[in-house]
C-alpha positions as CSV (number, residue, x, y, z in Angstrom):
1,M,1.7,13.2,47.2
2,Y,1.9,16.6,46.7
3,L,5.3,16.1,45.4
4,L,3.9,13.5,43.1
5,S,1.1,14.9,41.5
6,L,3.6,18.4,40.9
7,Q,5.9,16.4,38.9
8,T,3.3,15.0,37.1
9,I,1.8,18.7,36.4
10,I,5.2,19.8,35.6
11,L,6.3,16.7,33.0
12,R,2.7,17.1,31.3
13,H,3.1,21.0,30.7
14,A,6.8,20.3,29.7
15,T,5.8,17.6,27.0
16,L,3.0,20.1,25.6
17,I,5.3,23.0,25.5
18,V,8.4,20.6,23.8
19,F,5.8,19.9,21.0
20,G,4.7,23.5,20.3
21,L,8.3,24.6,20.3
22,G,8.9,21.4,17.5
23,L,5.3,22.6,15.9
24,F,6.5,26.0,15.5
25,A,10.2,25.3,14.7
26,M,8.4,22.8,12.0
27,T,6.4,25.2,10.1
28,Y,8.9,27.8,10.8
29,I,11.0,25.4,8.9
30,I,8.3,24.9,6.0
31,A,7.8,28.6,5.7
32,A,10.7,29.5,5.0
33,A,12.3,27.0,2.9
34,P,12.2,27.4,-1.0
35,T,9.2,26.2,-3.3
36,R,8.9,24.3,-6.3
37,V,6.5,24.7,-9.1
38,A,3.7,21.7,-8.5
39,S,4.1,19.4,-11.2
40,R,0.9,17.0,-12.9
41,L,1.5,13.7,-15.2
42,G,-0.9,12.4,-17.1
43,L,-1.8,9.2,-15.2
44,R,-1.6,10.7,-12.0
45,G,-3.4,13.8,-12.8
46,L,-6.4,11.3,-14.4
47,K,-5.6,9.2,-10.8
48,R,-6.6,12.1,-8.9
49,Q,-9.6,13.0,-10.9
50,R,-10.8,9.5,-10.2
51,A,-10.6,9.8,-6.6
52,L,-11.9,13.3,-6.6
53,E,-14.8,11.6,-8.3
54,K,-15.2,8.8,-5.4
55,S,-14.5,10.9,-2.3
56,E,-15.9,13.8,-1.1
57,G,-13.7,14.4,2.0
58,W,-10.9,13.9,-0.5
59,Q,-12.4,16.8,-2.5
60,S,-12.6,18.7,0.8
61,A,-9.0,17.9,1.6
62,E,-7.2,18.4,-1.6
63,P,-6.7,21.5,-1.7
64,L,-5.1,22.7,2.0
65,V,-2.6,19.0,0.6
66,R,-1.5,20.8,-2.9
67,W,-1.1,23.7,-1.2
68,L,1.3,22.8,1.4
69,G,2.9,20.4,-0.7
70,V,3.8,22.9,-2.8
71,R,5.4,24.7,0.7
72,V,6.9,21.9,1.6
73,S,8.7,21.3,-1.3
74,G,12.0,23.0,-0.8
75,V,12.8,21.0,2.5
76,V,12.6,17.3,0.4
77,S,15.3,16.5,-1.1
78,D,16.1,14.9,-4.4
79,D,16.7,10.8,-3.1
80,M,13.9,11.2,-0.7
81,R,11.0,12.4,-3.8
82,T,12.7,9.2,-5.8
83,K,12.2,7.4,-3.0
84,I,8.2,8.0,-2.0
85,D,7.8,8.6,-5.7
86,T,8.9,5.0,-6.6
87,Q,6.4,4.1,-3.8
88,I,3.5,6.0,-5.0
89,S,4.2,3.9,-8.4
90,L,3.9,1.0,-6.9
91,A,1.1,1.8,-5.2
92,G,-0.6,2.2,-8.7
93,D,0.3,6.3,-8.2
94,Y,-2.2,6.0,-5.3
95,M,-4.7,9.1,-5.3
96,G,-2.4,10.6,-7.8
97,L,-0.2,12.3,-5.5
98,T,3.1,13.7,-6.0
99,A,6.0,13.1,-3.4
100,D,5.5,16.5,-2.1
101,E,1.8,16.0,-1.3
102,F,2.6,13.0,0.3
103,V,4.7,15.1,2.7
104,A,1.9,17.3,3.1
105,M,-0.4,14.7,4.2
106,S,2.4,12.9,6.7
107,V,2.7,16.6,8.4
108,L,-1.2,17.1,8.3
109,S,-1.8,13.8,9.9
110,S,1.4,14.1,12.9
111,I,-0.7,17.4,13.2
112,G,-3.8,16.2,13.7
113,G,-2.4,13.1,15.6
114,F,-1.3,16.0,18.0
115,A,-4.5,17.4,18.6
116,A,-5.9,14.5,19.4
117,G,-3.7,13.6,21.9
118,L,-4.7,17.0,23.8
119,L,-8.1,16.2,23.1
120,L,-7.6,12.6,24.3
121,G,-5.3,14.0,27.8
122,W,-7.9,16.5,28.4
123,I,-10.6,14.1,28.4
124,S,-9.2,11.4,29.8
125,G,-7.1,13.7,32.4
126,L,-3.9,12.1,31.5
127,G,-2.3,15.4,30.0
128,G,0.0,15.6,27.2
129,V,0.8,11.6,27.8
130,A,-1.0,10.0,24.2
131,V,0.3,13.5,22.7
132,I,3.8,11.3,21.4
133,P,2.2,7.8,20.4
134,L,-1.0,10.0,18.6
135,C,1.4,12.2,17.2
136,L,3.6,9.7,15.2
137,I,0.7,7.5,14.4
138,G,-0.5,9.9,13.2
139,G,3.3,11.1,11.0
140,V,3.4,7.3,10.0
141,L,0.0,6.8,8.7
142,P,0.2,8.0,5.2
143,Y,3.2,5.9,4.7
144,M,1.2,2.9,6.0
145,E,-1.9,3.5,3.9
146,V,0.2,3.7,0.4
147,S,2.8,0.4,1.7
148,G,-0.6,-1.3,2.2
149,A,-2.1,-0.3,-1.0
150,A,1.3,-1.4,-2.9
151,N,1.0,-4.9,-1.2
152,N,-2.0,-5.3,-2.0
153,R,-1.8,-4.2,-6.0
154,L,1.2,-6.5,-6.5
155,K,-0.8,-9.9,-5.1
156,Q,-3.7,-8.9,-7.4
157,I,-1.4,-8.6,-10.5
158,G,0.4,-11.9,-9.3
159,R,-3.0,-13.6,-9.6
160,G,-4.5,-12.2,-12.2
161,L,-1.5,-12.5,-15.1
162,P,-1.8,-16.0,-15.5
163,Y,-5.2,-16.0,-17.0
164,V,-3.7,-12.8,-18.5
165,I,-1.5,-15.1,-20.5
166,D,-3.6,-17.7,-21.5
167,L,-6.0,-15.4,-23.0
168,M,-2.4,-13.3,-24.5
169,A,-1.8,-16.8,-26.2
170,L,-4.6,-17.5,-27.4
171,A,-5.1,-14.4,-29.1
172,M,-2.1,-14.6,-30.8
173,G,-2.0,-18.2,-31.3
174,A,-5.7,-17.1,-33.4
175,G,-3.6,-14.8,-35.8
176,L,-3.7,-11.5,-33.6
177,D,-0.3,-9.2,-33.0
178,F,1.1,-8.1,-30.1
179,P,-1.3,-5.0,-29.6
180,G,-4.1,-6.8,-30.5
181,A,-3.6,-9.5,-27.8
182,V,-3.1,-6.8,-25.3
183,R,-6.3,-5.1,-26.8
184,Q,-8.4,-7.9,-26.2
185,V,-7.2,-8.3,-22.6
186,I,-8.2,-4.8,-22.0
187,E,-11.7,-5.2,-23.9
188,K,-12.2,-8.8,-22.2
189,S,-12.0,-7.3,-18.3
190,S,-15.3,-6.8,-16.6
191,N,-13.1,-4.4,-14.3
192,P,-11.7,-1.4,-15.8
193,D,-10.2,-0.7,-12.1
194,D,-8.3,-3.6,-11.7
195,P,-4.5,-2.8,-11.7
196,L,-3.3,-5.3,-14.1
197,V,-6.1,-4.3,-16.4
198,E,-4.7,-0.6,-16.1
199,E,-1.3,-1.4,-16.1
200,F,-2.1,-3.5,-19.7
201,M,-3.7,0.0,-20.6
202,L,-0.6,2.1,-20.4
203,I,1.3,-0.6,-22.1
204,L,-0.9,-0.3,-25.3
205,Q,-1.0,3.6,-24.7
206,T,3.0,3.3,-24.9
207,L,2.9,1.6,-28.0
208,Q,0.4,3.7,-29.7
209,L,2.9,6.3,-28.9
210,G,5.9,5.3,-31.2
211,R,7.7,3.6,-28.1
212,T,9.3,-0.1,-28.3
213,R,7.3,-3.5,-27.0
214,K,10.8,-3.4,-24.6
215,D,10.4,-0.1,-23.7
216,A,6.5,-0.9,-22.9
217,L,7.0,-4.1,-20.7
218,N,10.3,-2.9,-18.7
219,E,8.0,-0.1,-17.5
220,F,5.5,-2.3,-16.6
221,A,7.9,-4.2,-14.6
222,R,9.4,-1.5,-13.2
223,R,5.6,0.0,-11.8
224,A,5.0,-3.9,-10.7
225,P,8.2,-5.9,-9.1
226,N,6.4,-8.9,-9.0
227,E,7.8,-12.7,-9.5
228,T,5.3,-13.4,-12.1
229,V,5.5,-9.6,-13.8
230,K,9.3,-9.7,-14.2
231,E,9.5,-13.6,-15.6
232,F,6.7,-12.5,-18.2
233,V,8.5,-9.5,-19.4
234,A,11.9,-11.6,-19.3
235,A,10.2,-13.7,-22.0
236,L,8.7,-11.5,-24.3
237,V,12.3,-9.2,-24.2
238,Q,14.2,-12.2,-24.9
239,A,11.8,-13.4,-27.6
240,E,11.7,-10.3,-29.3
241,E,15.8,-9.7,-29.3
242,R,16.3,-13.4,-30.5
243,G,13.0,-13.2,-33.4
244,N,11.3,-16.1,-31.3
245,P,7.8,-16.0,-32.0
246,V,5.9,-14.4,-29.0
247,A,2.9,-16.8,-29.1
248,E,4.9,-20.3,-28.8
249,V,6.4,-18.2,-25.8
250,L,3.7,-16.7,-24.6
251,Q,2.2,-20.7,-24.5
252,I,5.1,-21.5,-22.6
253,Q,4.9,-19.3,-20.2
254,A,1.0,-19.9,-19.5
255,T,2.0,-23.4,-18.7
256,S,4.7,-22.7,-16.6
257,T,2.9,-20.0,-14.5
258,R,-0.4,-23.2,-14.2
259,N,2.4,-25.1,-12.5
260,K,3.8,-22.6,-10.7
261,R,0.2,-21.6,-9.2
262,S,-0.9,-25.3,-8.3
263,V,2.8,-25.6,-6.5
264,R,2.7,-22.4,-4.8
265,A,-1.4,-23.5,-3.9
266,E,0.4,-26.7,-2.4
267,E,3.1,-25.2,-0.4
268,L,-0.1,-22.9,1.2
269,A,-2.0,-25.7,1.3
270,A,0.7,-27.7,3.6
271,K,1.6,-24.9,5.7
272,A,-1.9,-24.4,6.4
273,G,-2.1,-27.5,8.2
274,V,0.7,-25.9,10.9
275,K,-0.2,-22.6,11.6
276,I,-3.8,-24.3,12.4
277,V,-2.3,-26.5,15.1
278,G,-2.1,-23.6,17.3
279,P,-5.4,-21.9,17.0
280,L,-6.7,-25.7,17.2
281,M,-4.3,-26.0,20.9
282,M,-5.8,-23.1,22.2
283,V,-9.7,-23.7,21.6
284,F,-8.9,-27.2,23.0
285,L,-7.7,-25.6,25.8
286,C,-10.4,-23.6,26.3
287,I,-12.8,-26.8,26.7
288,L,-10.7,-28.8,28.8
289,G,-11.0,-25.7,30.9
290,L,-14.6,-25.6,30.6
291,I,-15.3,-29.6,31.0
292,L,-13.2,-29.8,33.8
293,G,-13.4,-26.0,35.7
294,P,-17.1,-26.8,37.3
295,A,-15.7,-30.3,38.2
296,M,-12.6,-29.1,40.0
297,M,-14.5,-26.5,41.9
298,Q,-17.3,-28.9,43.1
299,M,-14.3,-31.0,44.3
300,T,-12.7,-28.0,45.8
301,G,-16.3,-27.2,47.4
302,S,-16.7,-30.6,49.1
303,G,-13.0,-30.8,50.3
304,G,-13.8,-27.3,52.1
305,A,-17.0,-28.8,53.0
306,L,-15.6,-31.4,55.1
């Protein structure tokens, strides 16, 4: 028993020593690596400002994240920076973060998980057992947050685009040009924070800067690689290249998206009937147990009494 307790104590201390050395090595590598000049993009700068206005916690943490982002910039490779930038763009320039600041948030979150594991081990008496999982969870928490925001944003864009296409088709059918139809979408929206409205504002700004409609639409497809968005962009680009009337193309696209939406709803309704079988069976078994359980207990008690 004494040997087992001694082995447990040694294992706990060894775990803490290993993580302490790893934290020291990570700090040394970050401090010794060359740094890059922090950059700010226009749209991400606006996102940063909005996030700071909405969250007091982010106001307190943002200076530290920005400072650490500069420190870890020499550690992040170009390929990794490109992948992180793409993920942040899919999330709608989440909180105005740069790739370096995203890595800094992961480092800080991992350190927070390490501290939480130490605190939990000290309170519960488990030692360093909880350090490893909480440290790993803390490290991947920013990625899970950004990935969830990206998936939610793409779903909102996919759901809202058919209504926007209908409105653009009506506007262009009434005599407006393409920028005028885009402006109608922005003005008629009741939610300025809608990701689809933000993307159309970006399209309008891109057109006002003198870039072509094809460039603006391709940028929209890159930032929101949804199947509905790709079909919408491809149809408009093809109409522009062939000289077809954009209003007619939008009307055809609106009809097509409505039909696809109806088919998608029917598919989901059909799948719901299959998915609900499992929960219904569980409820049925529970009810059956509640009904037959007391009867079986009474029968067992009566048999014992006899």
